[in-house]
Structure formats: C-alpha cells, structure tokens
MMTF fields as JSON, N, C-alpha, C and O atoms, coordinates in Angstrom:
{
  "mmtfVersion": "1.0.0",
  "mmtfProducer": "UNKNOWN",
  "numBonds": 503,
  "numAtoms": 504,
  "numGroups": 126,
  "numChains": 1,
  "numModels": 1,
  "chainsPerModel": [1],
  "groupsPerChain": [126],
  "chainIdList": ["A"],
  "bondAtomList": [4, 2, 8, 6, 12, 10, 16, 14, 20, 18, 24, 22, 28, 26, 32, 30, 36, 34, 40, 38, 44, 42, 48, 46, 52, 50, 56, 54, 60, 58, 64, 62, 68, 66, 72, 70, 76, 74, 80, 78, 84, 82, 88, 86, 92, 90, 96, 94, 100, 98, 104, 102, 108, 106, 112, 110, 116, 114, 120, 118, 124, 122, 128, 126, 132, 130, 136, 134, 140, 138, 144, 142, 148, 146, 152, 150, 156, 154, 160, 158, 164, 162, 168, 166, 172, 170, 176, 174, 180, 178, 184, 182, 188, 186, 192, 190, 196, 194, 200, 198, 204, 202, 208, 206, 212, 210, 216, 214, 220, 218, 224, 222, 228, 226, 232, 230, 236, 234, 240, 238, 244, 242, 248, 246, 252, 250, 256, 254, 260, 258, 264, 262, 268, 266, 272, 270, 276, 274, 280, 278, 284, 282, 288, 286, 292, 290, 296, 294, 300, 298, 304, 302, 308, 306, 312, 310, 316, 314, 320, 318, 324, 322, 328, 326, 332, 330, 336, 334, 340, 338, 344, 342, 348, 346, 352, 350, 356, 354, 360, 358, 364, 362, 368, 366, 372, 370, 376, 374, 380, 378, 384, 382, 388, 386, 392, 390, 396, 394, 400, 398, 404, 402, 408, 406, 412, 410, 416, 414, 420, 418, 424, 422, 428, 426, 432, 430, 436, 434, 440, 438, 444, 442, 448, 446, 452, 450, 456, 454, 460, 458, 464, 462, 468, 466, 472, 470, 476, 474, 480, 478, 484, 482, 488, 486, 492, 490, 496, 494, 500, 498],
  "bondOrderList": [1, 1, 1, 1, 1, 1, 1, 1, 1, 1, 1, 1, 1, 1, 1, 1, 1, 1, 1, 1, 1, 1, 1, 1, 1, 1, 1, 1, 1, 1, 1, 1, 1, 1, 1, 1, 1, 1, 1, 1, 1, 1, 1, 1, 1, 1, 1, 1, 1, 1, 1, 1, 1, 1, 1, 1, 1, 1, 1, 1, 1, 1, 1, 1, 1, 1, 1, 1, 1, 1, 1, 1, 1, 1, 1, 1, 1, 1, 1, 1, 1, 1, 1, 1, 1, 1, 1, 1, 1, 1, 1, 1, 1, 1, 1, 1, 1, 1, 1, 1, 1, 1, 1, 1, 1, 1, 1, 1, 1, 1, 1, 1, 1, 1, 1, 1, 1, 1, 1, 1, 1, 1, 1, 1, 1],
  "groupList": [{"groupName": "MET", "atomNameList": ["N", "CA", "C", "O"], "elementList": ["N", "C", "C", "O"], "formalChargeList": [0, 0, 0, 0], "bondAtomList": [1, 0, 2, 1, 3, 2], "bondOrderList": [1, 1, 2], "singleLetterCode": "M", "chemCompType": "L-PEPTIDE LINKING"}, {"groupName": "ASN", "atomNameList": ["N", "CA", "C", "O"], "elementList": ["N", "C", "C", "O"], "formalChargeList": [0, 0, 0, 0], "bondAtomList": [1, 0, 2, 1, 3, 2], "bondOrderList": [1, 1, 2], "singleLetterCode": "N", "chemCompType": "L-PEPTIDE LINKING"}, {"groupName": "LEU", "atomNameList": ["N", "CA", "C", "O"], "elementList": ["N", "C", "C", "O"], "formalChargeList": [0, 0, 0, 0], "bondAtomList": [1, 0, 2, 1, 3, 2], "bondOrderList": [1, 1, 2], "singleLetterCode": "L", "chemCompType": "L-PEPTIDE LINKING"}, {"groupName": "PRO", "atomNameList": ["N", "CA", "C", "O"], "elementList": ["N", "C", "C", "O"], "formalChargeList": [0, 0, 0, 0], "bondAtomList": [1, 0, 2, 1, 3, 2], "bondOrderList": [1, 1, 2], "singleLetterCode": "P", "chemCompType": "L-PEPTIDE LINKING"}, {"groupName": "ILE", "atomNameList": ["N", "CA", "C", "O"], "elementList": ["N", "C", "C", "O"], "formalChargeList": [0, 0, 0, 0], "bondAtomList": [1, 0, 2, 1, 3, 2], "bondOrderList": [1, 1, 2], "singleLetterCode": "I", "chemCompType": "L-PEPTIDE LINKING"}, {"groupName": "HIS", "atomNameList": ["N", "CA", "C", "O"], "elementList": ["N", "C", "C", "O"], "formalChargeList": [0, 0, 0, 0], "bondAtomList": [1, 0, 2, 1, 3, 2], "bondOrderList": [1, 1, 2], "singleLetterCode": "H", "chemCompType": "L-PEPTIDE LINKING"}, {"groupName": "THR", "atomNameList": ["N", "CA", "C", "O"], "elementList": ["N", "C", "C", "O"], "formalChargeList": [0, 0, 0, 0], "bondAtomList": [1, 0, 2, 1, 3, 2], "bondOrderList": [1, 1, 2], "singleLetterCode": "T", "chemCompType": "L-PEPTIDE LINKING"}, {"groupName": "GLN", "atomNameList": ["N", "CA", "C", "O"], "elementList": ["N", "C", "C", "O"], "formalChargeList": [0, 0, 0, 0], "bondAtomList": [1, 0, 2, 1, 3, 2], "bondOrderList": [1, 1, 2], "singleLetterCode": "Q", "chemCompType": "L-PEPTIDE LINKING"}, {"groupName": "ALA", "atomNameList": ["N", "CA", "C", "O"], "elementList": ["N", "C", "C", "O"], "formalChargeList": [0, 0, 0, 0], "bondAtomList": [1, 0, 2, 1, 3, 2], "bondOrderList": [1, 1, 2], "singleLetterCode": "A", "chemCompType": "L-PEPTIDE LINKING"}, {"groupName": "SER", "atomNameList": ["N", "CA", "C", "O"], "elementList": ["N", "C", "C", "O"], "formalChargeList": [0, 0, 0, 0], "bondAtomList": [1, 0, 2, 1, 3, 2], "bondOrderList": [1, 1, 2], "singleLetterCode": "S", "chemCompType": "L-PEPTIDE LINKING"}, {"groupName": "GLY", "atomNameList": ["N", "CA", "C", "O"], "elementList": ["N", "C", "C", "O"], "formalChargeList": [0, 0, 0, 0], "bondAtomList": [1, 0, 2, 1, 3, 2], "bondOrderList": [1, 1, 2], "singleLetterCode": "G", "chemCompType": "PEPTIDE LINKING"}, {"groupName": "CYS", "atomNameList": ["N", "CA", "C", "O"], "elementList": ["N", "C", "C", "O"], "formalChargeList": [0, 0, 0, 0], "bondAtomList": [1, 0, 2, 1, 3, 2], "bondOrderList": [1, 1, 2], "singleLetterCode": "C", "chemCompType": "L-PEPTIDE LINKING"}, {"groupName": "LYS", "atomNameList": ["N", "CA", "C", "O"], "elementList": ["N", "C", "C", "O"], "formalChargeList": [0, 0, 0, 0], "bondAtomList": [1, 0, 2, 1, 3, 2], "bondOrderList": [1, 1, 2], "singleLetterCode": "K", "chemCompType": "L-PEPTIDE LINKING"}, {"groupName": "ASP", "atomNameList": ["N", "CA", "C", "O"], "elementList": ["N", "C", "C", "O"], "formalChargeList": [0, 0, 0, 0], "bondAtomList": [1, 0, 2, 1, 3, 2], "bondOrderList": [1, 1, 2], "singleLetterCode": "D", "chemCompType": "L-PEPTIDE LINKING"}, {"groupName": "GLU", "atomNameList": ["N", "CA", "C", "O"], "elementList": ["N", "C", "C", "O"], "formalChargeList": [0, 0, 0, 0], "bondAtomList": [1, 0, 2, 1, 3, 2], "bondOrderList": [1, 1, 2], "singleLetterCode": "E", "chemCompType": "L-PEPTIDE LINKING"}, {"groupName": "ARG", "atomNameList": ["N", "CA", "C", "O"], "elementList": ["N", "C", "C", "O"], "formalChargeList": [0, 0, 0, 0], "bondAtomList": [1, 0, 2, 1, 3, 2], "bondOrderList": [1, 1, 2], "singleLetterCode": "R", "chemCompType": "L-PEPTIDE LINKING"}, {"groupName": "TYR", "atomNameList": ["N", "CA", "C", "O"], "elementList": ["N", "C", "C", "O"], "formalChargeList": [0, 0, 0, 0], "bondAtomList": [1, 0, 2, 1, 3, 2], "bondOrderList": [1, 1, 2], "singleLetterCode": "Y", "chemCompType": "L-PEPTIDE LINKING"}, {"groupName": "VAL", "atomNameList": ["N", "CA", "C", "O"], "elementList": ["N", "C", "C", "O"], "formalChargeList": [0, 0, 0, 0], "bondAtomList": [1, 0, 2, 1, 3, 2], "bondOrderList": [1, 1, 2], "singleLetterCode": "V", "chemCompType": "L-PEPTIDE LINKING"}, {"groupName": "TRP", "atomNameList": ["N", "CA", "C", "O"], "elementList": ["N", "C", "C", "O"], "formalChargeList": [0, 0, 0, 0], "bondAtomList": [1, 0, 2, 1, 3, 2], "bondOrderList": [1, 1, 2], "singleLetterCode": "W", "chemCompType": "L-PEPTIDE LINKING"}, {"groupName": "PHE", "atomNameList": ["N", "CA", "C", "O"], "elementList": ["N", "C", "C", "O"], "formalChargeList": [0, 0, 0, 0], "bondAtomList": [1, 0, 2, 1, 3, 2], "bondOrderList": [1, 1, 2], "singleLetterCode": "F", "chemCompType": "L-PEPTIDE LINKING"}],
  "groupTypeList": [0, 1, 2, 3, 4, 5, 2, 6, 7, 8, 2, 4, 2, 8, 2, 2, 2, 9, 10, 11, 8, 5, 7, 3, 2, 10, 3, 12, 4, 13, 6, 3, 9, 8, 4, 13, 6, 5, 14, 2, 0, 6, 15, 2, 10, 16, 3, 12, 11, 15, 17, 9, 17, 3, 2, 6, 14, 14, 13, 8, 17, 12, 9, 8, 8, 2, 17, 10, 8, 3, 13, 4, 13, 12, 15, 14, 13, 18, 8, 8, 2, 4, 10, 15, 0, 6, 3, 10, 13, 14, 2, 15, 5, 17, 18, 11, 9, 3, 16, 15, 10, 3, 10, 10, 4, 13, 2, 4, 10, 17, 19, 15, 13, 12, 5, 2, 4, 8, 12, 2, 5, 6, 17, 19, 17, 13],
  "groupIdList": [1, 2, 3, 4, 5, 6, 7, 8, 9, 10, 11, 12, 13, 14, 15, 16, 17, 18, 19, 20, 21, 22, 23, 24, 25, 26, 27, 28, 29, 30, 31, 32, 33, 34, 35, 36, 37, 38, 39, 40, 41, 42, 43, 44, 45, 46, 47, 48, 49, 50, 51, 52, 53, 54, 55, 56, 57, 58, 59, 60, 61, 62, 63, 64, 65, 66, 67, 68, 69, 70, 71, 72, 73, 74, 75, 76, 77, 78, 79, 80, 81, 82, 83, 84, 85, 86, 87, 88, 89, 90, 91, 92, 93, 94, 95, 96, 97, 98, 99, 100, 101, 102, 103, 104, 105, 106, 107, 108, 109, 110, 111, 112, 113, 114, 115, 116, 117, 118, 119, 120, 121, 122, 123, 124, 125, 126],
  "secStructList": [7, 7, 2, 2, 2, 2, 2, 2, 2, 2, 2, 2, 2, 2, 2, 2, 2, 2, 2, 2, 2, 6, 1, 7, 1, 1, 7, 7, 5, 7, 1, 1, 7, 1, 1, 7, 2, 2, 2, 2, 2, 2, 2, 2, 6, 7, 1, 3, 3, 3, 3, 5, 7, 7, 5, 7, 2, 2, 2, 2, 2, 2, 2, 2, 2, 2, 6, 6, 7, 6, 6, 4, 4, 4, 1, 2, 2, 2, 2, 2, 2, 2, 2, 6, 7, 7, 6, 6, 7, 3, 3, 3, 3, 3, 3, 3, 3, 7, 1, 1, 1, 1, 7, 3, 3, 3, 3, 3, 3, 3, 3, 3, 6, 6, 3, 3, 3, 3, 3, 3, 3, 3, 3, 3, 3, 7],
  "xCoordList": [0.798, 0.0, 0.847, 0.399, 2.053, 2.914, 3.629, 4.218, 3.582, 4.281, 3.821, 4.681, 2.515, 2.101, 2.594, 2.935, 2.633, 3.099, 4.585, 5.022, 5.361, 6.804, 7.105, 8.025, 6.342, 6.528, 6.203, 6.906, 5.153, 4.771, 5.857, 6.226, 6.358, 7.426, 8.681, 9.335, 9.012, 10.193, 10.013, 10.956, 8.821, 8.546, 8.653, 9.24, 8.097, 8.171, 9.624, 10.039, 10.391, 11.801, 12.565, 13.388, 12.295, 12.965, 12.621, 13.491, 11.365, 10.953, 11.62, 12.065, 11.687, 12.341, 13.815, 14.331, 14.491, 15.911, 16.132, 17.096, 15.269, 15.375, 15.191, 15.916, 14.239, 14.007, 15.201, 15.559, 15.828, 17.0, 18.183, 18.98, 18.294, 19.415, 19.326, 20.337, 18.148, 17.974, 17.884, 17.558, 18.155, 18.196, 19.436, 20.524, 19.304, 20.476, 21.439, 21.024, 22.731, 23.734, 23.796, 24.023, 23.598, 23.687, 22.323, 21.297, 22.32, 21.034, 20.228, 20.772, 18.958, 18.044, 18.268, 18.472, 18.226, 18.359, 17.03, 15.966, 17.099, 15.909, 15.45, 15.959, 14.48, 13.966, 12.47, 11.802, 11.894, 12.622, 13.15, 12.483, 14.331, 15.008, 14.35, 13.975, 14.221, 13.743, 14.848, 14.6, 16.059, 17.222, 17.382, 17.177, 17.745, 17.985, 19.335, 20.375, 19.317, 20.578, 21.28, 22.5, 20.546, 21.18, 22.114, 23.218, 21.676, 22.521, 23.787, 24.885, 23.623, 24.779, 25.735, 26.95, 25.187, 26.029, 26.839, 28.018, 26.215, 26.913, 27.974, 29.11, 27.604, 28.521, 29.71, 30.839, 29.453, 30.502, 31.234, 32.299, 30.679, 31.369, 31.228, 32.077, 30.178, 29.939, 28.541, 27.612, 28.392, 27.112, 26.029, 24.86, 26.396, 25.407, 25.6, 26.681, 24.561, 24.619, 23.373, 22.26, 23.597, 22.496, 22.589, 23.679, 21.444, 21.38, 20.537, 19.493, 20.999, 20.24, 19.064, 18.948, 18.217, 17.181, 17.878, 19.051, 17.203, 17.838, 18.293, 17.618, 19.45, 20.067, 20.247, 20.44, 20.184, 20.588, 22.117, 22.753, 22.705, 24.164, 24.692, 25.685, 24.029, 24.463, 24.389, 25.302, 23.311, 23.174, 24.227, 24.745, 24.543, 25.566, 26.927, 27.689, 27.236, 28.504, 28.553, 29.576, 27.444, 27.388, 27.535, 28.229, 26.887, 26.951, 28.378, 28.852, 29.052, 30.444, 31.329, 32.228, 31.079, 31.873, 31.692, 32.641, 30.491, 30.233, 31.025, 31.332, 31.357, 32.115, 33.609, 34.377, 34.03, 35.455, 35.977, 37.182, 35.109, 35.534, 35.054, 34.113, 35.697, 35.265, 35.614, 36.556, 34.861, 35.104, 35.152, 35.922, 34.33, 34.309, 33.917, 34.289, 33.162, 32.701, 33.838, 33.637, 35.004, 36.154, 37.07, 38.076, 36.711, 37.507, 37.122, 35.974, 38.097, 37.835, 36.865, 36.02, 36.99, 36.093, 34.651, 33.719, 34.45, 33.092, 32.504, 31.366, 33.274, 32.804, 32.468, 31.477, 33.286, 33.018, 31.738, 30.943, 31.547, 30.342, 29.095, 28.136, 29.111, 27.961, 27.732, 26.593, 28.822, 28.718, 28.037, 27.532, 28.015, 27.351, 25.848, 25.125, 25.381, 23.959, 23.106, 23.491, 21.938, 20.927, 19.643, 19.529, 18.677, 17.429, 16.803, 16.699, 16.396, 15.805, 16.78, 16.357, 18.089, 19.085, 19.03, 18.568, 19.505, 19.501, 20.895, 21.607, 21.269, 22.48, 22.074, 21.087, 22.824, 22.558, 23.881, 24.88, 23.871, 25.03, 24.861, 23.769, 25.922, 25.883, 26.958, 28.105, 26.572, 27.5, 27.393, 26.304, 28.492, 28.506, 29.563, 30.624, 29.262, 30.202, 30.137, 29.15, 31.223, 31.197, 30.321, 29.961, 29.984, 29.2, 29.984, 29.42, 31.283, 32.137, 33.442, 33.872, 34.054, 35.385, 35.401, 34.362, 36.603, 36.757, 36.563, 36.436, 36.544, 36.462, 35.092, 34.168, 34.986, 33.726, 33.919, 35.043, 32.822, 32.824, 31.879, 30.785, 32.314, 31.496, 31.595, 32.686, 30.471, 30.522, 29.269, 28.228, 29.405, 28.263, 28.047, 28.982, 26.824, 26.537, 25.47, 24.6, 25.562, 24.509, 23.677, 24.197, 22.386, 21.476, 20.542, 19.955, 20.422, 19.501, 18.61, 19.096, 17.325, 16.364, 16.69, 16.614, 17.055, 17.328, 18.599, 18.801, 19.465, 20.722, 21.889, 21.829, 22.954, 24.16, 24.875, 25.271, 25.043, 25.727, 27.093, 27.936, 27.317, 28.599, 28.794, 27.824, 30.047, 30.292, 31.558, 32.466, 31.581, 32.734, 32.972, 32.119, 34.114, 34.436, 34.763, 35.558, 34.136, 34.353, 35.542, 36.448, 35.553, 36.65, 36.886, 36.0, 38.084, 38.381, 38.134, 38.593, 37.41, 37.061, 37.977, 37.978, 38.764, 39.689, 39.018, 39.64],
  "yCoordList": [-1.195, 0.0, 1.269, 2.31, 1.193, 2.361, 2.63, 3.696, 1.683, 1.834, 3.073, 3.816, 3.343, 4.555, 5.838, 6.802, 5.856, 7.04, 7.252, 8.374, 6.17, 6.28, 6.661, 7.438, 6.125, 6.493, 7.961, 8.649, 8.441, 9.852, 10.745, 11.758, 10.371, 11.159, 11.166, 12.2, 10.025, 9.936, 10.797, 11.458, 10.794, 11.607, 13.094, 13.858, 13.503, 14.914, 15.322, 16.395, 14.484, 14.776, 14.894, 15.795, 13.995, 14.04, 15.321, 15.926, 15.737, 16.972, 18.192, 19.098, 18.21, 19.329, 19.414, 20.494, 18.275, 18.269, 18.646, 19.342, 18.204, 18.543, 20.034, 20.645, 20.629, 22.066, 22.856, 23.859, 22.433, 23.13, 22.991, 23.917, 21.85, 21.611, 22.465, 22.681, 22.952, 23.723, 25.221, 25.969, 25.682, 27.112, 27.69, 27.131, 28.786, 29.362, 29.92, 30.418, 29.828, 30.344, 31.864, 32.502, 32.428, 33.869, 34.501, 33.87, 35.755, 36.439, 35.861, 35.269, 36.046, 35.563, 36.347, 37.56, 35.632, 36.265, 36.923, 36.347, 38.121, 38.875, 38.387, 38.837, 37.459, 36.918, 37.091, 36.714, 37.616, 38.35, 39.649, 40.305, 40.0, 41.13, 42.452, 42.693, 43.293, 44.655, 45.491, 46.585, 44.966, 45.638, 45.186, 44.011, 46.095, 45.758, 45.055, 45.708, 43.732, 42.98, 43.14, 42.992, 43.437, 43.656, 44.863, 44.84, 45.901, 47.083, 46.707, 47.156, 45.885, 45.435, 44.606, 44.797, 43.687, 42.817, 43.634, 43.357, 44.634, 45.494, 46.322, 46.42, 46.908, 47.783, 47.026, 47.518, 45.832, 45.081, 44.116, 43.611, 43.852, 43.031, 41.533, 40.778, 41.09, 39.655, 39.305, 40.099, 38.103, 37.743, 37.273, 37.194, 36.961, 36.493, 37.265, 37.233, 37.956, 38.643, 38.297, 38.243, 38.066, 37.848, 38.925, 39.365, 39.337, 40.417, 39.953, 39.326, 40.267, 39.883, 40.826, 41.864, 40.447, 41.348, 42.476, 42.334, 43.579, 44.639, 44.107, 43.29, 44.591, 44.126, 45.279, 46.427, 44.967, 45.926, 45.966, 45.107, 46.956, 46.997, 45.729, 45.158, 45.291, 44.077, 42.854, 42.028, 42.73, 41.594, 41.641, 40.6, 42.83, 42.961, 42.53, 41.871, 42.897, 42.497, 40.975, 40.353, 40.379, 38.92, 38.238, 37.229, 38.784, 38.204, 38.253, 37.29, 39.369, 39.493, 38.487, 37.9, 38.291, 37.328, 35.914, 35.13, 35.589, 34.25, 33.956, 32.798, 34.995, 34.764, 34.968, 34.9, 35.217, 35.306, 36.7, 36.93, 37.637, 39.005, 39.355, 40.133, 38.781, 39.072, 40.502, 41.093, 41.039, 42.378, 43.466, 44.419, 43.32, 44.319, 45.694, 46.728, 45.685, 46.941, 47.713, 48.847, 47.119, 47.8, 48.422, 49.051, 48.239, 48.778, 50.232, 50.633, 51.007, 52.405, 52.522, 53.417, 51.61, 51.693, 51.355, 51.787, 50.593, 50.337, 51.647, 51.992, 52.364, 53.638, 54.606, 55.333, 54.617, 55.489, 55.065, 55.908, 53.754, 53.245, 53.647, 54.162, 53.415, 53.74, 55.255, 55.718, 56.016, 57.473, 58.02, 59.142, 57.255, 57.69, 57.487, 58.015, 56.724, 56.38, 57.557, 58.323, 57.675, 58.639, 57.864, 56.71, 58.463, 57.742, 57.199, 57.897, 55.94, 55.271, 54.401, 53.56, 54.584, 53.737, 52.329, 52.127, 51.366, 49.964, 49.368, 49.615, 48.588, 47.769, 46.412, 45.826, 45.916, 44.598, 43.912, 44.562, 42.599, 41.791, 41.43, 41.048, 41.546, 41.263, 40.235, 40.361, 39.218, 38.195, 38.146, 37.942, 38.328, 38.213, 37.183, 37.104, 36.405, 35.363, 35.152, 35.496, 34.574, 34.234, 33.004, 32.313, 32.737, 31.535, 30.28, 29.301, 30.311, 29.157, 29.631, 30.765, 28.753, 29.019, 29.861, 30.265, 30.109, 30.854, 32.352, 32.84, 33.036, 34.493, 34.982, 34.199, 36.265, 36.871, 38.033, 38.395, 38.601, 39.748, 39.451, 38.919, 39.799, 39.669, 41.017, 41.435, 41.691, 43.013, 43.323, 42.683, 44.322, 44.91, 46.249, 47.035, 46.506, 47.735, 48.571, 48.065, 49.865, 50.789, 51.071, 51.494, 50.831, 51.055, 52.21, 52.272, 53.112, 54.243, 54.221, 54.214, 54.21, 54.134, 52.964, 53.077, 51.836, 50.573, 50.587, 49.694, 51.589, 51.672, 51.633, 52.228, 50.926, 50.833, 52.175, 52.654, 52.793, 54.086, 53.996, 54.872, 52.94, 52.754, 51.273, 50.539, 50.832, 49.404, 49.214, 50.046, 48.086, 47.669, 46.196, 45.351, 45.895, 44.499, 43.756, 44.217, 42.605, 41.829, 40.889, 40.889, 40.097, 39.173, 39.146, 39.478, 38.748, 38.556, 37.082, 36.193, 36.846, 35.487, 35.093, 35.723, 34.029, 33.557, 32.558, 32.055],
  "zCoordList": [0.0, 0.0, 0.0, -0.479, 0.527, 0.583, -0.738, -0.916, -1.653, -2.922, -3.697, -4.171, -3.856, -4.58, -3.91, -4.595, -2.588, -1.874, -2.136, -2.391, -2.073, -2.312, -3.761, -4.02, -4.696, -6.102, -6.324, -7.064, -5.694, -5.814, -5.224, -5.818, -4.068, -3.435, -4.307, -4.45, -4.882, -5.739, -6.986, -7.422, -7.56, -8.746, -8.413, -9.179, -7.29, -6.88, -6.659, -7.095, -5.992, -5.762, -7.081, -7.245, -8.013, -9.317, -10.064, -10.69, -10.004, -10.669, -10.037, -10.742, -8.72, -8.03, -8.385, -8.669, -8.368, -8.711, -10.165, -10.484, -11.034, -12.444, -12.643, -13.428, -11.952, -12.051, -11.575, -12.193, -10.493, -9.965, -10.92, -11.064, -11.563, -12.466, -13.717, -14.386, -14.046, -15.268, -15.014, -15.936, -13.817, -13.552, -14.232, -14.087, -14.963, -15.61, -14.569, -13.523, -14.871, -13.96, -13.989, -12.96, -15.136, -15.283, -15.434, -15.18, -15.85, -16.002, -17.16, -18.092, -17.073, -18.104, -19.401, -19.382, -20.517, -21.829, -22.176, -21.954, -22.716, -23.099, -24.471, -25.498, -24.483, -25.746, -25.815, -24.852, -26.847, -27.882, -27.297, -26.496, -27.701, -27.087, -27.446, -28.593, -26.444, -26.663, -27.303, -27.81, -27.273, -27.858, -29.296, -29.602, -30.177, -31.577, -31.675, -31.764, -31.66, -31.695, -33.042, -33.114, -34.102, -35.408, -35.318, -35.863, -34.639, -34.444, -33.659, -33.989, -32.623, -31.842, -32.682, -32.623, -33.46, -34.277, -35.275, -35.493, -35.88, -36.836, -36.123, -36.586, -35.01, -34.273, -33.675, -33.699, -33.141, -32.466, -33.385, -33.029, -34.565, -35.555, -35.389, -35.863, -34.728, -34.559, -35.048, -34.908, -35.628, -36.23, -35.258, -35.635, -34.018, -33.041, -31.74, -31.152, -31.29, -30.003, -29.198, -29.722, -27.913, -26.977, -25.909, -25.542, -25.423, -24.445, -23.271, -23.45, -22.07, -20.877, -20.667, -21.319, -19.761, -19.281, -18.519, -18.174, -18.248, -17.451, -16.096, -15.47, -15.66, -14.422, -13.438, -13.84, -12.172, -11.162, -11.179, -11.788, -10.515, -10.437, -9.785, -10.237, -8.724, -8.016, -8.923, -8.923, -9.695, -10.613, -11.721, -12.126, -12.211, -13.252, -12.719, -13.426, -11.48, -10.857, -10.713, -10.998, -10.269, -10.135, -11.494, -11.614, -12.504, -13.837, -14.381, -14.983, -14.167, -14.611, -13.881, -14.482, -12.606, -11.83, -12.377, -12.394, -12.82, -13.351, -14.619, -14.903, -15.384, -16.616, -16.416, -17.376, -15.18, -14.904, -14.628, -14.725, -14.287, -13.965, -12.557, -12.397, -11.535, -10.173, -9.77, -10.298, -8.846, -8.295, -9.358, -9.247, -10.381, -11.451, -10.903, -11.46, -9.805, -9.218, -8.53, -8.093, -8.433, -7.834, -8.9, -8.574, -10.162, -11.261, -11.546, -11.354, -12.005, -12.35, -13.521, -13.547, -14.496, -15.644, -15.258, -15.937, -14.183, -13.675, -13.147, -13.463, -12.352, -11.806, -12.938, -12.861, -13.98, -15.128, -15.851, -16.266, -15.997, -16.655, -15.872, -16.446, -14.586, -13.742, -13.726, -13.668, -13.78, -13.801, -15.042, -15.022, -16.117, -17.369, -17.336, -18.181, -16.364, -16.331, -15.866, -14.983, -16.489, -16.082, -15.805, -16.218, -15.12, -14.848, -16.142, -17.152, -16.069, -17.225, -17.993, -18.787, -17.776, -18.434, -17.851, -16.728, -18.624, -18.195, -18.319, -19.293, -17.327, -17.408, -17.966, -17.521, -18.929, -19.504, -19.802, -20.111, -19.704, -20.073, -21.541, -21.964, -22.315, -23.756, -24.082, -23.655, -24.842, -25.318, -26.836, -27.371, -27.528, -28.988, -29.369, -28.749, -30.388, -30.799, -32.305, -32.955, -32.852, -34.273, -34.49, -33.536, -35.741, -36.028, -35.686, -35.199, -35.941, -35.66, -35.07, -35.282, -34.335, -33.828, -32.564, -32.042, -32.094, -30.847, -31.053, -32.176, -29.967, -30.002, -29.592, -29.37, -29.497, -29.14, -28.193, -27.845, -27.79, -26.889, -25.732, -25.925, -24.544, -23.348, -22.637, -22.249, -22.464, -21.868, -21.059, -21.209, -20.202, -19.513, -20.201, -20.351, -20.613, -21.332, -20.662, -19.953, -20.905, -20.494, -21.737, -22.77, -21.618, -22.731, -22.398, -21.317, -23.346, -23.227, -24.46, -25.591, -24.234, -25.348, -26.269, -27.492, -25.656, -26.348, -27.184, -28.007, -26.991, -27.726, -26.745, -25.668, -27.13, -26.316, -26.339, -27.401, -25.149, -25.101, -24.425, -24.614, -23.636, -22.966, -22.69, -22.498, -22.671, -22.441, -21.634, -21.633, -20.949, -20.167, -20.485, -20.212, -21.053, -21.381, -20.094, -19.275, -19.937, -18.726, -18.893, -18.059, -19.947, -20.228, -21.726, -22.514, -22.109, -23.534, -23.848, -23.131, -24.917, -25.308, -26.459, -27.517, -26.23, -27.281, -28.181, -29.117]
}
C-alpha cells in the first residue's frame, strides 16, 4: 500500500531536482530582445549577439563574476560606466560570438532608449 506514496514522493523529488538543475547560472536572456541585436552585431562586428534582461548593479557584478571578472565593481572603468547612467538607463550583459570558432565579446553595457551608449568588457574570449 505504501508503494504509490513512495513512487509519488520519488517523482516529486525528481521533478524538483530537475528544475534546480535547469536554472540558468547567469542572467536571463531577453527573448525576444527589446534591444535591436542587429545594431549590436553590426557595431561590435559579430554575427550572433544575446542580451540579458535589465540588471541591477548588483546583478551585473554577479553576472560578470560568473564569466570570470570578479570584483568588477572595484575597477575604475566600472565607476566610469555607472557614472554615465541617467534615470531610465539599463544595465545589460551582452554576449557576442562568431558563427564558428573561438572568439567573441562579453561586456556589460549601459542602454539608453534601447541603444548601447557605454560598455565595459568583462573578459576577452579567445
């Protein structure tokens, strides 16, 4: 009689673990993006760009740390980037890559009216 209860508990546990395993490590990608990624691809020179949802300063720092740029908020260029922001601007993480092979761009950008106005490179992608 306890078999259905144990099977139900096992199924619930499996679903919970599966859900946790599929949580993204970084910020959520803005799909479909409110940002014109074609403009980014042309400007940055890469054929594929993804943009995160708007981030708080704290979330942007965490996102940069996840890609290998810890303590980005202690850098002078971070202070300059944040200093360019005005009310209504958005911080977003941007990843651009070639169709094949190594390389790419990883940056935190300030967007105003859906356009990139300032950027800070987090890591160089080989």
